[in-house]
TIDOVO-419634 format. One record per atom (N, C-alpha, C): residue in one letter; x, y, z. Coordinates in pm, whole numbers, plus 32768, in hexadecimal, padded with zeros to 4 digits. Layout:
<atoms>
AXYZ
...
</atoms>
This chain:
<atoms>
M1931516E6127
M190C515F61B4
M188E510961BE
S188F50A66219
S181B50506229
S17AA509C626B
L17305068625E
L16BC50A7629C
L16CD50B16333
G17055047636F
G171A504663FF
G177B50B3642B
S17E750C263DD
S184A512863FD
S181051B463EE
L17BD51C66388
L177E52486371
L171F526B63E4
V16D152096411
V167552206481
V16C2524464FF
L172F51FB6518
L17815218658E
L17BB52A46588
K17ED52CB6513
K182753506503
K17C053BC651A
L174853A964E8
L16DC540B64FB
L16B35413658D
R16AE53A265D0
R168B53A1665F
R16F253EE66B0
Q177253D96690
Q17DC541F66D7
Q17D754B566BB
K17BB54D9663F
K17B855666618
K174755B1665E
Y16D5556E666C
Y165F55B266A1
Y16345580672A
Q168F553F6773
Q1668550467F3
Q163C556C685A
H166D55E7684A
H1645565168A6
H15E356B46866
G15AA568C67F5
G154356DC67B5
G157457316742
L1516575D66F0
L153657AF667B
L1572583566A2
H1542586E6710
H157258F0673C
H160858EB6759
T1630588467A3
T16BE587367C3
T171058606744
A16E0580B66EA
A172857F1666D
A173758706619
Y16D258C46619
Y16D7594165CC
Y1744599D6600
Y174959AF6685
Y17AD5A0966BE
Y183A59CD66B5
R1843594966BF
R18C7590866B6
R18FC59066628
D18A858E565C8
D18D658CB6540
D18CB594364E3
T187859A36505
T18665A1764AE
T18965A9864F0
V185A5ABB655F
V187A5B3A659F
V190A5B3E65D2
R193A5ACF6607
R19C15ACD6643
R1A2C5AFB65E0
N1A1D5AD76562
N1A825AFC64FE
N1A875B9164E0
R1A1E5BDA6505
R1A1A5C6964E6
R1A835CB86535
I1ABB5C7C659E
I1B255CC065E8
I1B9C5CDD658C
L1BA95C8D6522
L1C1A5C9D64C6
L1C0F5D1A6470
K1B985D576471
K1B845DD26423
K1B9C5E506478
T1BBC5E3E64F8
T1BD65EB2654D
T1C675EDE6540
K1C805F586569
K1D065F916556
K1D6B5F5365B7
P1DEA5F546595
P1E525F1C65EC
P1E5D5F676671
I1E915F2266D5
I1EB25F5F6755
I1F475F826750
T1F656001674D
T1FF0602E673C
T2027606867BF
S20A9608267BC
S20F060C2682D
S20E7607268AD
T20EB5FEE68A1
T20ED5F9A691A
T217E5F8F694A
T21AA5FFB6989
T2237600569B0
T224B60256A43
D21DE602C6A90
D21E760506B1D
D221C5FDA6B6D
K22955FE76BA3
K22D55F7B6BEC
K22B55F7F6C82
T22525FD16CAA
T22215FC76D33
T21FB5F386D51
C21C25EF96CEC
C219A5E6D6CF5
C219F5E356C68
E21BC5DB46C5D
E21BE5D756BD9
E215A5D036BD8
I21045D016B72
I20A25C966B63
I20E55C206B1C
H20D45BA96B55
H21055B306B13
H20915AD26AFA
V20885AA26A7F
V201C5A486A57
V205759D36A08
F201159636A0D
F203C58E869CC
F1FCB58BF696E
T1FEA58A768EE
T1F7F588B6890
T1FA4581F682C
C1F3F57F767DE
C1F51578C677C
C1EF757A76704
S1EFF574F66A2
S1EB457636626
S1E1D575F663B
Q1DEF571B66A4
Q1D61571066BF
Q1D2D577E671B
D1D8657D76748
D1D65582D67BA
D1D7E58C167A1
W1DCB58E36739
W1DF8596D672C
W1D8759D06712
L1D1859A466D7
L1CAA5A0166BF
L1C6A5A2C6743
N1C5659CD679E
N1C2459F16823
N1C875A4D686A
L1D085A336856
L1D6E5A866896
L1D615B186868
I1D475B2F67E9
I1D375BB967BA
I1CC45BFD6802
W1C565BB56818
W1BE65BEC6864
W1C125C0E68F3
A1C595BB26933
A1C855BC969BD
A1CDD5C4669C6
L1D3E5C4E696E
L1D9D5CBE6972
L1D5B5D43694E
K1D0B5D4368E4
K1CCF5DC268BC
K1C695DF36923
S1C215D976962
S1BC35DC469C9
S1C0F5DFA6A42
F1C835DBD6A64
F1CD25DF36AD2
F1D095E7D6AB1
Y1D4A5E8A6A3F
Y1D865F0A6A1B
Y1D1C5F786A10
H1CA85F5669DB
H1C405FBB69CB
H1C0B5FEB6A51
Y1BE55F8F6AA8
Y1BA55FB86B25
Y1C095FE66B8F
S1C845FB86B88
S1CE75FE66BE9
S1D22606D6BC2
Q1D21608B6B3F
Q1D6261036B0B
Q1DF661056B30
R1E3260916B39
R1EC260836B50
R1F02604E6AD1
R1F86605D6AC8
R1FD160286A57
R204A5FDA6A8C
Y202E5F7D6AE7
Y20985F296B1A
Y20DC5EDC6AA8
A215C5EC66AB5
A21A65E776A53
A21695DEC6A49
L217A5DAE69D5
L21395D2E69B9
L219D5CCB6980
C21985C5169B5
C21EB5BE36982
C21905B6B6968
I218C5B3D68EC
I21375ACE68C3
I218F5A5468AA
H217059E668EE
H21BE596A68E1
H21725905688C
D21B058D66823
D2177587367C7
D219657E767FD
D212F57936807
D2146570A6838
D218556B067CF
G219C56E86759
G21DA569A66ED
G217A5677667D
T20FA569A668D
T209856756627
T206956EB65D2
L2090576465F3
L206657D765A2
L20A057CD6516
T204D57EA64B4
T207D57EF642A
T20B85879640E
S20F95887639D
S212E590A6377
S20BC596E6368
G2049593F6339
G1FD55996632D
G1F9F59C363B4
D1F9B59656414
D1F705988649C
D1FCB59F464D6
R204D59E064C7
R20AD5A3F64FF
R209F5AC864BC
A20875AC8643A
A20785B4763F3
A20005B956427
I1F935B506443
I1F1B5B926478
I1F385BCD6502
L1F795B806558
L1F9A5BB265DE
L1FF85C2A65D6
E20595C23657C
E20B95C92656C
E20755D0F6535
Y200F5CFC64E3
Y1FC45D6F64B0
Y1F755DB26520
H1F315D626571
H1ED95D9B65D8
H1F265DCE6652
F1F9F5D9B6668
F1FF15DC766DA
F20805DDF66A8
P20945E48665A
P21135E5B6613
P218B5E72666E
D21765E9B66E9
D21E75EB46743
D22015E4067A3
A21B65DD56793
A21C75D6067EA
A22415D0E67C0
R22795CC6681E
R22DC5C5F67FE
R22915BDB67EA
L22AD5B97677C
L226E5B156761
L22DD5AAC6765
I22D75A5667CA
I234259F467E2
I231E596F67A2
E236B5946673E
E235458C666FC
E238A58546751
R234957E26748
R2368577267A2
R23F757406791
E242557346716
E24AD57006700
E2514575B6741
Q250257DC6731
Q255C583D6770
Q255658326808
A24DE5824683E
A24CD581B68CF
A250C579B6905
D24FB572C68BD
D253656AE68EA
D25CD56BC68FD
R261056F6689D
R26A2570468A8
R26C857596920
R268757C8692F
R26AD5826699A
R268857F16A24
V260E57C16A33
V25DD57996AB8
V262057196AE8
L262E56B76A8F
L266E563A6ABA
L26FD56536AE8
A274156B16AAA
A27C956D26AD3
A27CB570D6B60
T2767575C6B82
T2765579B6C07
T274357386C76
L270D56C46C50
L26E056626CB4
L274255F06CC9
Q27B955FA6C91
Q2818558C6C98
Q283E55676D27
N283E55C66D80
N286255AA6E0C
N27E9558A6E63
Y277555786E23
Y26FA55596E6C
Y26B954E06E29
P26E854686E47
P26BE53F26DFC
P262853D56DFE
R25E653ED6E6E
R255553D56E72
R250C543B6E1C
C253654B86E24
C24FB551F6DCF
C251155006D3C
L258954D56D1B
L25AC54B56C91
L255454456C5B
E254253DB6CA8
E24F0536A6C7C
E245E53946C6E
F242E53E56CCB
F23A454146CC5
F238E546C6C4A
R23ED54C56C2F
R23E1551D6BB9
R23E154CB6B38
K242A545D6B35
K2432540A6ABD
K23B353B96AA6
T236A539A6B11
T22FF53376B07
T2272536C6B1C
N226353E36B53
N21DC54176B6D
N21BA54876B0C
H2148547B6AC9
H212454DA6A61
H211055686A95
L20E155746B11
L20C555F96B48
L213856326B9B
S21A655E96BA5
S221756186BF6
S2252569D6BC7
P224956C26B45
P227A57466B1F
P223557B86B69
K21B957A26B99
K2176580B6BE6
K21C1582A6C67
V221357CD6C92
V226757E66D08
V22F158166CDC
F233A57C26C96
F23C757DD6C7C
F23E058456C0F
D239258406BA3
D23A758A06B36
D2378592B6B5F
F230959316BA7
F22DB59B36BD7
F234659F26C2F
R237E59A36C86
R23E659D66CE1
R24615A036C91
E248D59B16C34
E250759CD6BE9
E24FC5A4A6B93
Y24885A606B57
Y24795AD16AFA
Y243D5B4E6B3C
L241C5B476BBB
L23E05BB96BFF
L24465C2A6C0D
E24255CA06BDA
E247F5D126BDB
E24525D7F6C3D
S23EF5D626C8E
S23C15DBD6CF5
S23C75D766D7C
D23BF5DC36DE7
D23BA5D876E6C
D23335D496E89
R22CD5D766E3D
R22455D466E54
R220A5D116DD3
M21C25CA16DDE
M21865C616D6A
M20EF5C556D7E
L20A55C766D14
L20165C5A6D13
L20025BD36CD0
L1FD45B746D1D
L1FB75AEE6CED
L1F295AEF6CB5
L1F1A5AC96C38
L1E975AD46BF7
L1E7F5A5F6B99
D1E115A166BB1
D1DE959AA6B57
D1D9059E16AE9
S1D8759966A7C
S1D3C59C46A07
S1CA659B96A1A
D1C78597A6A87
D1BE8596C6A9E
D1BB659CD6B08
V1BFD5A3D6B19
V1BD15AA86B74
V1BA65B206B1E
L1B2F5B536B38
L1B005BCB6AF5
L1AE95C396B5C
F1AFF5CB56B32
F1AEB5D296B89
F1A745D7A6B56
F1A275DAF6BB7
F19AE5DFA6B97
F19AE5E866BD5
A1A105EA36C28
A1A1D5F256C6A
A1AAC5F2F6C9C
E1AD25FA36CCB
E1B5A5FB36D00
E1B6F5F566D79
P1BD55F036D76
P1BF35EAC6DE9
P1C405EFA6E54
T1BF95F506E9A
T1C365FB56EEF
T1C925F7C6F59
V1C645F186FA2
V1CB55EDF700E
V1D335E9F6FD6
L1D255E546F6B
L1D995E156F2C
L1DFF5E7D6F02
L1DD25EE66EC0
L1E2E5F4E6E92
L1E715F956F08
H1E255FAF6F70
H1E5F5FF26FE5
H1ECE5F9E7022
R1EB75F1C702D
R1F1D5EC57067
R1F975EBB700C
I1F825EB86F8A
I1FF25EB36F2C
I20485F306F39
E20095FA36F47
E205160226F3D
E2079605E6FC3
D2051601F7031
D2079604F70B5
D2106601C70D5
P216A607470DC
P21F3604570F5
P22066006717F
N21A7601D71D8
N21B05FE4725E
N21625F61726C
Y21295F3371FE
Y20DE5EB57202
Y213C5E4471DB
H21535DE87237
H21B95D817222
H21835CF3722E
F21055CE1720A
F20CC5C5B7206
F20B05C347175
N20B05BB1715C
N20705B8070E3
N1FDA5B8070FD
T1F8A5B987095
T1EF95B9C70AB
T1EB35B6B702D
V1E575B0D703E
V1E165ACB6FCD
V1D815ABC6FE7
N1D385A956F7C
N1CAA5A776F8D
N1C9859F56FDB
G1C3259F1702E
G1C165979707A
G1BCC59127026
D1BF358957034
D1BB458286FEA
D1B3357FD7030
V1AE657A56FEF
V1A6E576E702C
V1A94571D70A8
A1B0156D4709E
A1B385685710D
A1BCC567270F1
S1C1756497155
S1CA5562E7141
S1CB755BB70DF
A1D1155CC707F
A1D2A5564701A
A1DC25555700C
Y1DFD55097068
Y1E8E54F6706D
Y1EAF54627060
T1F2D54467041
T1F5953BA7036
T1F99538870B7
V1FA153DD711D
V1FD453B471A1
V1F7253E3720A
E1F6D539D7278
E1F1753C572E6
E1F5D54307339
P1F1654977361
P1F52550073B4
P1F9454CB7434
E1F5C5460746A
E1F96542774E4
E202253F074CB
V203853BA7452
V20BC5386742F
V211F53F97423
V20F5546573E4
V214B54DA73D6
V21715512745E
K210F551E74B6
K21285552753B
K218B54F97586
A217A5477757D
A21CF541975C6
A225D54167590
Q226B541E7509
Q22EF540D74CE
Q2338549074B3
L22EC54FB7499
L232C55797475
L231455E974DA
G22B355D67532
G22A4563275A2
G225356AF7589
F220656B6751A
F21B2572B7506
F2126570074D9
E20C6575B74EC
E203B574274C8
E202557647434
V1FD5571373F0
V1FB1572D7365
V1F2A57727362
I1F2257E0731A
I1EA5582A730E
I1E3957D472CD
D1DBE57E572F9
D1D4D579F72BC
D1D2357E2723A
R1CF4579571DB
R1CAD57C37162
R1D0158197105
F1D8358097105
F1DDA585470AA
F1DBD5829701A
N1DA2588A6FC2
N1D8C586E6F35
N1DF158BE6EE3
S1E38587C6E8B
S1EA558BC6E41
S1E7958FB6DBD
G1DF7591A6DAF
G1DC759536D33
G1DCF59EA6D2B
L1DD35A2D6D9F
L1DD55ABF6DA0
L1E145AEF6E21
G1E7A5B436E18
G1EB15B7C6E92
G1F395BBA6E80
L1F655BF86EEB
L1FE85C376EF3
L204B5BD66F33
I20BC5BC36EF0
I21285B6E6F23
I21A95BC06F24
H21EC5BC36F97
H226C5C066FA1
H22DB5BA96F71
K23335BDE6F1F
K23A05B8C6EE9
K23F35B4F6F59
Q24055B986FC5
Q24555B697034
Q241E5AE87073
S239D5AD0705F
S23605A58709A
S237C59DA704A
M23A759E86FCD
M23B659766F72
M2444593E6F7A
Q2469590F6FF0
Q24F258E57007
Q250658526FE3
L256A58386F8F
L258057B16F5D
L25A5574E6FCB
D25EF577B7030
D2611571E709A
D259556F570E9
W2536575070F9
W24B7572C7138
W246C56C570E4
I246256E07061
I24175686700B
I245855FC7006
E24DC55FA7002
E2525557A7004
E2500552B7081
E24F8556E70F3
E24D2552A716F
E244154FB716B
F23E9554E7136
F235C5528712F
F234954AA70DA
L2396549F706F
L2388542C7016
L23B953A97054
S23F253B170CA
S241953387112
S23AA5303716C
L233D534D7179
L22CE532071CC
L229152A17190
P2267524371E4
P223151C471B0
P21B451DA715C
N21B3519C70E7
N213F5199708D
N211452227059
I216E5284705C
I21475309702D
I2131530B6F96
I217552B56F4B
I216252B26EBA
I20E252656E9E
G207252AD6EA5
G1FF0526F6E92
G1FAA52A66E18
H1F3052D26E2C
H1EDD53066DBF
H1F2A536E6D6E
F1F2553646CE9
F1F8153B06C94
F1F7254466CA2
W1EF9547B6CBF
W1EEF550C6CD0
W1EF055356D62
R1EC754DE6DBB
R1EC855026E49
R1F5655126E7E
I1FB654CE6E44
I203E54D86E76
I207555646E5F
E205855A16DED
E2084562B6DD4
E204756896E3A
Q1FC5567B6E51
Q1F8056CE6EB3
Q1FB456B56F40
T1FD556376F5C
T200A56126FDF
T208F56596FF9
L20E6565A6F96
L2167569C6FA8
L215757316FC1
Y20FC57716F77
Y20E157FF6F8F
Y20AC5814701E
A205357BD7049
A201B57CA70D0
A208757B67139
L20E4575B7121
L214D573E7183
L21AF57B27190
F21E757E07120
F224A584C7132
F220858CF715A
S218958E17135
S214159597162
S2126595271F8
S210158DE7229
S20E658CE72B8
S216458E1730A
K21D358B072D9
K225158C37320
K227D5955731D
Y2262599872B0
Y228B5A24729E
Y222F5A8472E8
G21AC5A6B72DF
G21465AC47314
G20D95AD672AD
V205C5AB772CF
V1FF25AB5726C
V1F6C5AD372AC
E1F135B0E725E
E1E875B1C7285
E1E325B1A7208
L1DB35AF67219
L1D585AF171A8
L1D255B7D7188
L1D015B90710A
L1CB95C0870E3
L1C2D5C037122
P1BE75C747128
P1B605C747163
P1B015C14711D
P1A925BF2715E
P1A355B8D7127
P1A015BAA709C
E19F95C2A7073
E19C45C466FED
E1A205C116F7E
Y1A995BE86FA0
Y1AF55BAD6F3F
Y1AF25B146F43
D1AAA5ADA6FA2
D1AAA5A496FB4
D1A7959FE6F39
V1AB059886F22
V1A77592A6EC2
V19F158FC6EF9
H198859026EA6
H190658CE6ED0
H18C458896E59
L188A58156E75
L184E57C46E0C
L17BC57E46DF7
D177C58236E5A
D16F058456E50
D16E058DD6E48
G1668590A6E2C
G164E59996E2A
G168059DC6DAC
T16855A616DB1
T16A95AB16D3C
T171E5B0C6D5C
I173B5B696D03
I17A65BCB6D19
I17875C1F6D94
N170A5C4B6DA0
N16D75C8E6E18
N172F5D016E47
G175B5D546DE8
G17A65DCB6E0C
G18385DB66E2B
S186B5D3C6E1E
S18F95D226E38
S194F5D5F6DCC
P19CA5D886DED
P1A215DC26D87
P1A555D5D6D23
S1A525CDC6D48
S1A845C756CEE
S1A415BF16D12
R1A4C5B926CB7
R1A215B0A6CD6
R1A7F5AA86C94
H1AA35A426CE0
H1AFC59D96CAF
H1AA659646C81
Y1AA1594C6BFE
Y1A4B58E66BC4
Y1A9958616BB9
V1AA958216C2B
V1AF157A26C31
V1AA857386BE0
G1AEA56C56BCE
G1ABA565F6B72
G1A27563C6B7C
K19F2562C6BF5
K196756026C06
K1904566A6BD3
I192D56E86BCD
I18D257516B9F
I190C579B6B26
R196657596ADC
R19A5579C6A6B
R193C57CF6A07
H18D0578469F6
H186857AF6997
H182D583669BD
L183058586A40
L17FA58D86A6B
L1855594D6A43
M18D259306A25
M192A599A69F5
M18F159D86976
Y18AE59856925
Y187559B468A8
Y17E759EA68BC
R1792599668F8
R170459BA6905
R16EE5A2D6967
E173E5A3269D1
E172E5A9B6A34
E17955B0A6A22
G18175AE56A27
G18825B486A2B
G188E5B9A69AD
I189E5B58693B
I18AD5BA068BD
I182D5BEA689B
Q17BB5BAB68B3
Q173C5BF06899
Q17305C6F68EE
H17575C68696C
H17525CDE69C3
H17AC5D4C698E
L18255D286965
L18825D8D6932
L184B5DCE68B3
V18105D7E685C
V17D95DB567E0
V17665E1567FF
K170D5DED6858
K16975E3D6874
K16B65EBB68C3
T17275EBF6907
T174B5F366954
T17AB5F936908
G17BE5F786886
G18085FD66832
G189E5FBF6828
F18CC5F4C6854
F195C5F2E6852
F19965F3C67C6
F19525F066760
F19845F0D66D7
F198C5F9D66A6
R19235FE866C0
R192360746692
R199860C166CD
E19B660A7674C
E1A1F60F26790
E1AAB60C86763
L1AB660536725
L1B38602566F5
L1B5660536667
Q1AF760906626
Q1B0C60BD659C
Q1B6961376597
</atoms>
């Protein structure tokens, strides 16, 4: 490695300080020494997550913090984007022995077959890396209700409102954390003019309850006909969730679940560490969990 390359690598490693690097590179791995989460068989709701070779360690933190603080054992389905190694899969299977782990090749065969009568959906599933978060989650969902969870969400206390909405049989809305601002690939005015319904503001697809009934392929096929909807590679997935949720019925979770780029945890039950603040997942989130006894309680 050249001197220039070494300097660049060191700058990238320590750009957010030694403290962040310590929790990211040393402490984060200690989650692998905690005991497995077993008996995840409750079909009241099924958790669906999408992961890759660069992301599965954060995912273990997200899942274990949820299971610990919620004291629930919702069923779990882990979707591989195609980059997990056999070693990665073995670790996930050890820590979540009752989960279903869906390999990409298997998912491609099954999901592409189900989309044959939906040409726009089929093309989108073939070409967008995050499209499995829509189509594969829907196809493999074995409950009426799904907990949508990204790997950069950590929990610090019982998410009471979220759990109540998941488990209330009379609650019939999709409900998610509010984003900093709306981040869609279509303008709400276009949706209103062409499809006749209002799109909710600030929908974020990182955390929330989604009803299977809302994920209708004929709706998604229609949405994909909107002009210029195939835009930013991750916003399009979030846009589709916002569209079918808005048509079905949706509301945001309370403000304590909101994505926020400034401030601290401040007593919130969870925090979504989106890309701009990913470093805080280590320096703030993991450090907070360690200092409040999370590791001890998982032994």
